[in-house]
C-alpha positions as CSV (number, residue, x, y, z in Angstrom):
1,M,-70.4,45.9,112.1
2,K,-71.5,48.3,109.8
3,I,-69.1,51.7,109.5
4,G,-72.0,53.6,110.9
5,R,-71.9,51.5,113.8
6,F,-68.7,51.4,114.2
7,V,-68.3,55.4,114.3
8,Q,-71.4,54.5,117.0
9,V,-69.4,52.6,119.0
10,A,-66.0,54.7,118.8
11,S,-67.7,57.7,119.6
12,I,-69.4,56.4,122.8
13,T,-66.1,54.6,123.7
14,G,-64.1,57.6,123.4
15,V,-66.5,59.8,125.9
16,A,-66.2,56.9,128.3
17,L,-62.7,57.3,128.3
18,F,-62.2,60.8,129.1
19,M,-64.7,60.4,131.7
20,M,-62.4,57.8,133.2
21,A,-59.5,59.8,132.9
22,A,-61.1,62.3,134.4
23,S,-61.9,60.2,137.1
24,A,-58.5,58.6,137.3
25,S,-57.1,62.4,137.9
26,A,-59.8,63.0,140.7
27,S,-58.7,60.3,142.5
28,S,-56.5,60.4,145.6
29,I,-54.8,58.3,148.6
30,T,-54.1,59.5,152.2
31,F,-50.9,58.0,153.6
32,D,-48.5,59.0,156.3
33,T,-45.2,58.3,157.5
34,N,-44.9,59.0,161.2
35,A,-45.8,55.5,162.5
36,A,-44.0,54.1,165.5
37,G,-41.9,52.1,163.8
38,T,-40.5,55.1,161.7
39,M,-36.7,55.5,162.7
40,F,-33.1,55.1,163.4
41,A,-32.9,51.3,164.3
42,G,-33.0,51.3,168.2
43,D,-32.4,55.0,168.4
44,G,-35.5,57.0,167.7
45,L,-35.8,59.9,165.1
46,T,-32.4,61.4,165.7
47,L,-28.6,60.4,165.6
48,A,-25.9,61.6,167.0
49,N,-22.4,61.1,165.4
50,S,-19.6,59.1,166.7
51,L,-16.5,61.5,166.4
52,G,-15.7,64.7,166.1
53,A,-17.9,68.3,166.1
54,D,-21.6,67.8,167.7
55,A,-23.5,66.8,165.0
56,T,-27.4,65.2,164.6
57,L,-29.4,64.1,162.0
58,T,-32.8,64.1,162.3
59,F,-35.7,62.5,160.4
60,T,-39.3,64.8,160.4
61,P,-42.0,62.6,159.2
62,D,-45.1,63.6,157.1
63,G,-48.3,63.2,158.8
64,N,-51.7,62.0,156.9
65,T,-50.9,63.7,153.6
66,T,-53.5,63.2,150.8
67,F,-51.9,63.4,147.2
68,G,-53.9,62.8,143.8
69,V,-53.0,59.3,141.7
70,P,-50.5,59.4,139.8
71,S,-48.2,61.8,141.8
72,N,-44.3,62.6,143.3
73,V,-44.5,62.3,146.7
74,N,-42.2,63.4,149.7
75,Y,-42.4,60.6,152.7
76,G,-40.6,63.3,155.2
77,N,-37.4,64.7,155.8
78,F,-33.5,64.2,157.0
79,V,-32.0,67.8,158.8
80,L,-28.9,67.5,159.2
81,V,-27.0,70.0,161.8
82,C,-23.7,70.6,162.6
83,R,-23.2,74.0,164.5
84,T,-19.6,74.0,165.5
85,C,-18.5,72.3,162.5
86,S,-16.2,74.3,160.1
87,T,-15.4,73.7,156.3
88,Q,-13.7,71.0,154.8
89,A,-10.7,72.8,153.8
90,I,-10.2,74.3,157.1
91,G,-10.9,70.5,158.9
92,G,-12.9,70.3,162.2
93,G,-15.7,68.0,161.1
94,A,-17.9,65.0,162.4
95,F,-18.3,61.5,161.4
96,F,-21.3,58.9,161.8
97,N,-21.1,55.1,161.7
98,A,-22.9,53.4,159.5
99,F,-26.6,53.3,160.4
100,T,-29.9,51.9,158.8
101,F,-33.1,53.4,159.0
102,D,-36.9,51.8,159.1
103,L,-39.4,53.8,157.0
104,V,-42.9,52.7,157.4
105,I,-46.1,54.0,154.9
106,T,-48.9,53.9,156.8
107,D,-52.1,53.8,153.7
108,V,-54.6,55.5,155.6
109,T,-56.9,55.1,152.5
110,D,-56.3,51.0,152.4
111,G,-55.1,50.2,156.0
112,A,-52.1,48.8,155.1
113,T,-48.8,49.6,156.2
114,G,-45.5,48.6,154.4
115,L,-41.5,49.1,155.0
116,F,-38.7,50.7,153.2
117,V,-35.4,50.0,155.1
118,G,-32.6,52.7,154.5
119,S,-29.1,51.7,154.9
120,S,-26.0,54.0,154.8
121,S,-22.2,53.4,155.6
122,G,-22.3,56.8,157.4
123,G,-19.3,58.9,156.3
124,S,-18.0,62.4,157.6
125,V,-19.5,66.0,157.1
126,W,-18.7,69.6,157.7
127,S,-20.4,72.7,157.3
128,D,-19.9,72.9,153.8
129,V,-19.9,68.5,152.6
130,S,-21.6,65.7,153.3
131,Q,-20.8,62.3,152.4
132,I,-23.6,60.8,154.0
133,S,-26.0,59.1,151.7
134,I,-28.9,56.6,152.2
135,S,-30.1,53.4,150.2
136,W,-33.4,52.0,150.0
137,V,-34.9,48.5,149.7
138,P,-37.1,47.4,148.6
139,L,-37.8,50.0,146.1
140,Q,-41.7,49.0,145.5
141,L,-44.6,48.8,148.3
142,G,-48.2,47.3,146.5
143,P,-50.1,46.5,144.7
144,G,-52.1,44.2,146.9
145,G,-49.8,42.1,149.5
146,N,-46.6,43.0,148.0
147,N,-44.1,44.0,150.5
148,T,-46.9,44.6,153.0
149,T,-46.2,44.3,156.9
150,T,-49.8,44.7,157.7
151,G,-53.0,44.8,155.6
152,N,-53.7,45.0,151.5
153,F,-53.0,47.8,150.1
154,G,-55.2,47.3,146.9
155,S,-54.4,49.1,143.7
156,A,-51.9,51.2,145.9
157,I,-48.1,51.2,144.3
158,F,-45.9,53.2,146.5
159,T,-41.9,54.1,145.1
160,I,-39.2,55.3,146.3
161,N,-36.0,56.8,145.1
162,A,-33.1,54.7,145.5
163,I,-30.9,56.8,147.0
164,T,-31.4,59.8,149.1
165,A,-28.1,62.2,149.2
166,I,-28.0,63.9,152.7
167,V,-27.0,67.3,151.9
168,A,-24.6,69.4,153.9
169,P,-25.5,71.4,157.1
170,N,-25.5,74.6,155.1
171,S,-27.2,73.5,151.8
172,G,-30.6,73.5,150.4
173,D,-33.6,76.0,150.7
174,V,-33.8,74.7,154.1
175,P,-30.0,74.5,155.5
176,G,-29.0,70.6,155.8
177,E,-32.9,69.5,154.9
178,S,-32.6,66.6,152.3
179,T,-36.4,65.0,151.5
180,V,-37.0,61.4,150.9
181,Q,-38.8,61.5,147.6
182,G,-40.7,58.8,145.6
183,H,-44.0,58.3,143.7
184,L,-47.4,57.2,144.0
185,A,-49.3,55.5,141.5
186,S,-52.6,53.0,141.2
187,S,-52.7,49.6,139.0
188,A,-56.7,49.8,138.9
189,I,-56.6,52.3,136.3
190,P,-54.2,53.3,133.7
191,E,-52.7,56.6,133.4
192,P,-54.9,59.9,132.6
193,A,-52.7,60.8,130.1
194,T,-53.0,57.3,128.0
195,L,-56.5,57.4,128.7
196,A,-57.3,61.1,127.0
197,L,-54.9,60.0,124.3
198,V,-56.7,56.7,123.2
199,G,-60.1,58.7,124.0
200,G,-59.3,61.3,122.1
201,C,-58.4,59.2,118.8
202,L,-61.5,57.5,119.2
203,L,-63.6,60.9,119.3
204,G,-61.6,62.2,116.7
205,L,-62.3,58.9,114.4
206,G,-66.2,59.5,115.0
207,V,-65.8,63.4,114.1
208,V,-63.9,62.3,110.7
209,R,-66.6,59.7,109.9
210,R,-69.5,61.9,110.8
211,K,-68.1,64.7,108.7
212,R,-67.3,62.4,105.6
213,F,-71.0,61.0,105.8
214,S,-72.2,64.6,106.1
215,G,-70.1,65.7,103.1
216,R,-72.0,63.2,100.5
């Protein structure tokens, strides 16, 4: 291929990649976590303590939420409440037995569902201390039929942080609130930043070659 033709192809490819990067940034997926199956095993969305002062751990799901791809996402919030708990130094806390929590992801855009299962060994809580954490499996839903319960995720990929630490009742911006966090991506297209970088290199090559030709 002659160098002039190569420069032309490189420039056109660079423009195409920039356009793909813009398209990648603009693509979005809508999902929710408020399906009927999202719940503590057999106990709905609220779990009561087993011993000690009255305490509850409640999950608030997210409704239909639209995120661009890729994005860091939230799947909902746990809120730990113990109004009569004292500090750990004073004593007078509450205790939760081991529990499991099913978090159903509904991919509204692609018409599919998947399940993250959270397991906790439970633990004691006081007004200023929480020993509770939740470990999730699997760590990824999608793409396609990977870990689906119904339908097909298409190119969508939902991941979740391996552990959600439950903060103490008086901790956090919203007292006692802990967010279940993850990431939303797509297998259909490269990351926009990668596309833009490759496109910029190709365009730069085209510009440099044109300058060299024009300088002769």
